N, C-alpha and C positions, 0 to 999 in steps of 0.2 A: 586592302579593304578600306572603303571610304568611311568617314565618320558616321554617315547616315546608316550604312550597312551595319557598322558596329552597334549603333543605337538599337536597331531592330533585333539583332542577335541577342544583345543584352536584355532587351525588353522581353523577348520570348523566354529567355531563361528565368527572368524574375517573375513574370506574371503567369506563365502557363507551362506546366510540365506535362507533356502528353502521357496518357496512361491508357494502355490497351488492356481491356478486361475481357477475359474469356468466360463464357457462360459455363458454369459448373452445375451438374446435377447433384444436389445435396441429399438425394434419397438414400445414399449409402450410409449417411449419418444416422438414419433411423434403425440401421442394423447394429445397434450397440447393446451391450449387456443391460439387462433389466435391473433396475434398482429395487430391491425388495426391502421393505421396512416393516418391522414388527415392534409394537409397543407392549412392554411387559406390565404386569400388574403394579409394580412399584415405580412405573414411569420411565424406566430405562428404554431407550429406543435402540434397536439393533438394525443396522442398515448394511446391506452387502451388494456387491456387484461381482458375479462369478464369471471367470474367464478360464480358458484352458491354460495349462502350464503346471509347473511344479512348485511355484512360489506363491506365498500369500502375505499380505500386509494386514495387520489387525491392530486397532488402537482404541483407546478410551479418550473421548473428547469432552471436556468439561466446560460448561458455560459459567466459568468463574476465572477471574484474573484480578489484577491489581485494582480495578475499578470498584471492586467490592470490599476493599480494605478501608480502614480509617486512618487518620493521621497518626494515631498511636501505633497501629500495627502495620503501617505501610511497608511492604517488602516481604510480608509473611507468605504470600502466594509463591514468590520466587524461592524463598527459603524452603518451603515445603517441597518444591520440585527437586532441590538438592537432597533433602533428607529422605525422600521416598525410596531411594535405592540403598539405604544404609542397613537394612536387615529387618526380618520378621521372625516370628517364632519358628516358622517352618524353614526359613532360610535366614539363619541368625546373623550373617555377616555380609558386607558388600561383596566380598570375594566369592561367597557361595552363590549369590545371584549372578555375578559375572561369569563364573565357571559353568553354571547350568546353561546359560544362554550361549556361550561359546561352544560348549559341547554339542549343541544341536545346530551349530553353524548359523545362528541367528544374530540379530542386532536389536538393541533397545535404545530409544531416544526419547527426549521430552523437550517441551518448551513452555514458557509462560509469556503471555502477552497482556495487554491491558484488559481484554475482555475474556480471553480463553486460556485454558491450559490443556495440554495434550501429552499422552504417554502412548507410544506406539512401537510395534515390533515388526520385523520382517523375518519370516521363517519358511522352511519347506512345508508343503501342505500337510504332511503327516504330523507336524509339530504344532499345528494350530491349537489343539486342546491344551498343550503345554504352555503356549503363549497366553491363552486366556487365563490359565491357572496362575501364572506369574503376575500378570497385570492385576487380577483380582486380589491376589495376596498382598502386593505392595501397596495397593490403594486402600485396603481395609485393615491390614494387620501390621503395618509398620510400627516398630517399637519406639522410634524417636528417642533413643537413649541420650541422656543429658551429656555424657562424655563426647558422643559423636556430634551433637549439636555444637558444643564448644569448639571441636576441631574444624567443623565446617564453616564457622564464622570467618576464620582466616582465609579460607578458599573464596568465600563470597566477597570479603573485603579486597582481596587481590583482583577478583573479577571487576569490582567496582573501580579500582584504580586503573585497570586497563581501559574500561569504558570511558573514564574521565580523560584518558589520553587520546581518545578518538574524537576528532573535531566533529565529524558528522553525527555521532551519537549524542554529543553534548548539545549541538544545535537543535536536534529534533526533540530532545528532552526539554530544552528551553522553549522551543516553539509550542509544545503542549502546555507548558507552564504559563506562557503568555496568552495563548488562545483560549484556554479553559481555566481561567483564574477562579479559584474557589471551588473547583470541581475535582472529583477523584480522577477524572481523565487527565488533569494537569500534573498529577504526581508521577514520579518515576516508577519503573517496575521493580528495580532493586531496593528502592527506599533509601532514606538518608542513612548516613553512617551510624548515627546514634541508635537508629532502630535495628540495624544489622547487628550491632553490639549487644542489644538488649532483648531481642526476640526470644521467647521462652517456649518450652515444650507445650505448656498449656495453651498458648496462643496458636500454635500450629494445629493442635488437636481441635481446638474450638473452631478454627477456620474450616477444617475438613468437615466437621459435624454440621456447620451452617450452610456450606456451599456444595459439598460433594454429595448431593442428594439425587435420587433416581430420576426426577423430572428434569435434571440438568446434566444428565449423562447420555452420551451417544457412543455405542460400541459400533465402530465401522470396520469393514473388512473388504478387501478387494483381491482378486486373483483366484487361486485354486482353493476356494472355500465354499462349502455348502451352507446355504442360509439356514435351513431347518436344523441342521446339526449345531451350528453356531448358536442359534436361539436357545437350544436345550442346554448347551454348555454355559451360556450366560445366566440362564435361569438358576442353574445349580450354583455357580461360583459367586454370583452377585445377589444371592437371595436375601442377604442381610442388609442390603442397602435400602434405606427407607425413603419415602416421599417427604418432601419438605412441608412443614406446617404453614409456611408463609410463601406465597407465590413469588417466583423470581421477578415477575413484572412489577409487583408491589415494591420489592427492594430496589429495582432499577428506577422506578418512578421517583424515588427519593434522591436520586443522583442528578445534580444539575448538569446541563450540557450547553449553557449559554456561551456563544462565541464572542470574544472580546477583541476588537481591533486594537492592537497595541504594539509596542516595540520594546525589545529587550536586547541590548547590545553590551558586550564585554570587550573593552578595548585592551589589547595587549600588543604593543608595538614591537615586541621581541619576536613575534611570529612573522614568517615571511609572507603568508597569504591570508586573505579574508575568506572566511567560511560563513555563509548566510543562507537564510531561507525566507521566502515570502509566501504566505499562504492565506487562503480564504476558507470560509466555511463551505464544506462540500456535502455530498449526499450520503445517506445511510445505506446499508446493505439492500434494503427492500425497495428503494426508490425505483420507479419505472424507467428513469433516465440514467440508471447506473452505467449501462454500456455506452451511452452517449458521452458521458464524462470520461469513461475509459478511452474512448476514441479521441477525445480532445487531448488527453494525456499522451496518446500515441502520436498525435499530430505535432505537438510541441516537442516531444522527443527528448533524447539524451545525447550527450557528446562528451568525449574526453580526448586528450592528445594522443592516446594510444590506439584510437579506433582505426580500423583498417580503411574505412571510407575516406578518411582525411577530410578535405573540404568538400568532397562530392557526396554530401549526405542529403537524404530526402527531406529531412526536416528544414523548414524555412529558417527557424531560429538557429538550428545547428549550423547551417551554411553561413549565416551572418556571424555567429560567434567564431567559427573557424577562420573565415576570410579576414575578419577584422582583428583576430587575435585577442578576443575579449576575455577568455577564461582558460583555466587549466582543465576544467570540466564543469558540466551542469547536468542536472537530472530533473525530471518531472515526476512528482509523486501524487498519489491519490490513496489516502488512508481512510478506510471505512470503519465506522462503529455502528452500534445498534440504532442510534437515533441522531447521529451527526457524522461529520467527517472532516478531513483536511485535504485541500488540493493546492498545489503550488509548485514552486521551483526551488531547488537547492543549487547553490553555485559556489565555486572555488576559483578565486582569481587574484591577480596582482592588485595591491591596494589602489594604484592609480587608474585601474580600469573598472572598479566596482560600480561607479555611478553609471557608466555606459552599459554595463552588463544588466543591471537592474532595469534601466530604461528600456533596453531591447526586449527583456522578458515581458515586461508589462505591455509594451507595444505589440508584442506577438499575441498576447491575450486579447487585446482589442481588435487586432487584425482578424483573428479567427471569429470573433463575435460579429464583425461587420462585413468582411469581404473574403472569407475562405471560398474556394471554388470546388466544383464537383470533382475535378480530377484528383485533387489532393485528398478529398474526403474518401473517394472510392479506393485510392491507393492505400490509404491508412486503414481502411476497413479490412482489406485483405491481410495487412500486417497484423492487425488486432485479432482477426479470425485465426491466423496461424498460431500466434502465441497463446491464445485462449484454448484452442482445441488441443494443443500440445499437453495441457494439463490433464487430459483424459488418456494419456499414454503412460503406462508404468504403474505397478501396483501401489507404490508409495504415494505418488501424486494423486491417484484415484482415491485411495483410502483417506488422504488428507482432505480432498475436495468433498467427499461424502460427509465426513464429520463436520467440516466447517459450514457447508451449506445447510445441513440439517439443523445445526445450532442457530444459524443466522436467518435462514429463510423458511425453515420448517419443512423443506422438501429438497429434492435433488434436481438440478437443472440438467436436462439431457443435452448431448452434443447438438442435436437438431434444433432444439429451442435456442441454444446459444447462437447457432448459425443464423437462425431466422431473425432474432432480435438485432443482431449486429448488421445483417444484410439489409434490413428495412430502414436503417438510419439514413436520413436525408441531410442535405446541406442546411435546410431550414431547421431541422432538429439541432444540429450542431450550433448554429447561430443563436437559436433560442436559449439553449442551456448555457452557452458561453455568455450571452448577454445578461442572463439572470444571475449567474454566479460570479462573473469576472469583471463586470462593468459597474462603475459607481459604487464601490464597496470599500470598507475599511479593513485592510488585511492585517494579519499578525506578522510581525517582522522580528527576526532574531539574527544576530551577527556576532562573531568573535574574531579576534585578530586585530590588525592595524586598521581600525574602522574610522579613522579621521575623515576619509573621503566618502564614507558611506552616506548616501543621500538622506536628507532629513525626512522624517516620517510624513510630513505634510506634502513633500514631493511625491513620495510613493503613493500616498492616498490620492493626491490630485491627478496623477497620471492616469488613473482609471477613468477619469472624466475628461481630461484635457484632450486626449487623443481623438475621442469621438467628436468633441466640440470643434477641434481643429479641422477634421475631415469635413464636417457638415458646413462650417462657415467658409472654408476655403473653396469648396465646390460651388456654393452659392455666389461667392464673390467673383470667381473666375468665369463662371457661366455667364453672369450678367455682363461682366466687363468685355469678354471676348465676342459675344454675340452682337455687341453694339458697334463694333468697328472691325471691318475686315483687315485693314492694314495693321491694326494693333494685334489682331489674331496671328497674322503671318509673322510679325516680328517676335511675338511671344514664343512661337514654336521654333523659330531660328535660335532664340535664346536657350530654349531647353535642349536643343541638339548640341549646342556649344557646351552646355553643362555636361552632357553625357560624354562628349569627346574628350573632356579633361578628367573624366572619371567620377563625376558627381551624379549620384542617382537621385533624381528629384521626382517624388510622387505625391499626388494629393487626391 
């Protein structure tokens, strides 16, 4: 194969990957379970999607997380999650709760995030009333015995030690701390060690009374569940839950969400790898361009050494990272909050490759903002459609999706609406959103490990401008130069072909 042939083969691979898209009739997506929503007199919203089967998932989703804490009680929402299973008057011990759930073949789980908390069960359809009874009992009647609180401190401190040993957890906590300085969003979910050691029963009970109010609760269910029957069960079991005297919006308005372009790095030369994150301010849950940014996240993609595709990955950045051996892994994240968000890349690499990896990440941001093509947009739209619509499969996923969307959007997105919104995204939409969020911005940067070679913040900040200036100036220069002299043009292209023949990929 001649050098010229190699050039065109390589050019085809780099610049255009063919994508054959078959037209699919999405009308079947309209045949999805109806989402029924009923708001009770105390503000609790009951939302269900009924399907055939023998299993149902039911949960309580609370519009309350660590963002509603203060510096003094930071960590109380997570502490509450641990204590909620420790016993009530009706079920006096943790063992009695566990035994009752196991005897009906069910499961009970919970989580706490910065904005939300959730308690959810999966049971056979005949046991849905029992599940509602258990959930209502632990949320309203937990005893929070002082002796059990003291015992649970050690468990939470051990959990904190484990999290501090996980580099990715540390990096993302530091990223929030740097990006949302002075805001409750910048605090950790577990809270500082001194708070874990000092949180009291009164603080836990006060947090419940202030935040677990009817207007901030969603009871969601999916699977073999009857909406009208569930509404009656919730009316009975949650009758004592009161409406809040202060609107949640008033409380949230007092919480700052200013994004601060900044850097926080912790140098530890004893670690073998650098772990870092580079992020910009992103979109909230309700933004019309939410799915556009999710598509950009999909386009940038993820990669690690264990991935089956190896170097043959669809992501342009993934192929570069794999081919040039820049990292152990990288991922793209998009974290939403009520009125802000974080978008960026997380990377793990050898210390001598960290500057190259950061540069390629930021270069990919700018490439998408300036020159992404229709083929890659359409290909990644299909990938995003698949991963998003999979969240509508399975009672647990559907139950979680209902609860989260009712809390964040005030309604449930149907599969057909999701398909339509993703399918209508164009190359212009992608470039517009990428240009707005990823170009000429001051990112938040965090890194831990042997960071001596980590690029200076001014480099990271400047690259969001330099790449677009380089492309614009180089195009103008070469266009003017080459059109003025045919012989010079011919020699220039011979020079480029020689570069390709020795493996140098030159693009402008």
